[in-house]
N, C-alpha and C positions, 0 to 999 in steps of 0.2 A: 504494500500500500504506500502510495506516494504522499508525503506530508508537505504541506506548504502553509503559509500564514493564513490563507483563507480557511483551510480545514482546521487550523488551530483555533481560529475565532469561533467556528461552529462548535468545536468541542467545549470551549469555555462557555459558550452560550448554553450548552446542554448542562454543564456542571454548575454554573452559577449565573443564571439568566438575569437576576435582578441587580447584580453588582455593576458599578459604573465601569464602562470600558474606555470611553473617550470623552474628553471634555475640552472646551475652549471658552473664549469670552462669551459667546452667544449660543453655545450648544452643549448638550450633555446627552450621552447615549449609554444605556445599559448594554450588556453583552447581547441580550435578546434583540433589542432595537438595532444595534449595530449589525448583527448577523442578518436581520431582515432587510436592512438597507443594502447590505453587500450582496445578498441573494438577488434582490431586484436589479441591481446594477449588473451583476454577472449575467442574468437573463437578458437584459437589454443588449449587452455585448454579443451574446450568442444570436439573438434575433437580428442584430445588425450584420451578421455573417462572419464574425470573428471566430476563429478556431484555436485550439490549443497550439502553442508554439508561435503564434503571431504576436506582433508587438503593437502597443499603443504608447503614445506620448501624452504626458499630463503636464499642463502648464497651470499650476495653482499655487497659491500661497499655502502655508501650513494650516489647513482647515479641514472641515468634515468632508469636503468634496475630494480632496487628495487622499484621505484615508479610505473613503468608500471606493474610489477608483483602484487604489493599490490592492486592497483586500478582495474586491470583487473580481478583478482581473485574475488574481492568483487562484481564486476558486475554480475558474474554468481553464486554467493553464495558460493564460495570456500573459506575456511578459510586459512589464510596465517600465517605461523610461520616464523618470521624474525630472522635469526640466527646471532649471533655476530661473525664476521669474525676473531676476535682476539682470539677466543677460541682454545684450543688445540684439536687435532684429537680425543682423547678419550672422551673429553667433548662433542664434536659434535656428536660422535657415540651414546653416551648415550641419548642425547636429541632427536636425530632422531629416535632411537629405541622406545623411550617412547612416541613420539608425534603422531604416527599413520599416518604420512605423506605418501601420495601415490607417491609423486614426489619431487625430489630435484632439484632446479634451482641454478646454481652457475656461478658467474662471471668467465670469461676465465682465468684471471690472478690468481684467487684464486684456480681454479681447478688445474692449474699447480703447485701451491704451495703445495697442499694437495695430489698429486699423487706421 
């Protein structure tokens, strides 16, 4: 059986669903809630046509979206490339072109900053 961080989260949600898993300034998730979010995101990736071994790039600040993307992708075997949001556009373009990522996920505020 292959173990990854997505499966570790599912196990923790089974063992202690009501304990706090992730928190930030404006969010708090128990292990159960986090696992449910991650499962929905993994299902979205699958529905979008991504398969195990493919890559996605994530351009987010350190928030609940980044966590959900990282764990959700891992659950279905998708490799996540976390991008540094402080990089300049030419640096991001180079990394994205070199990475082989099939999909770029971006925070709304960062998307506006880079368009």
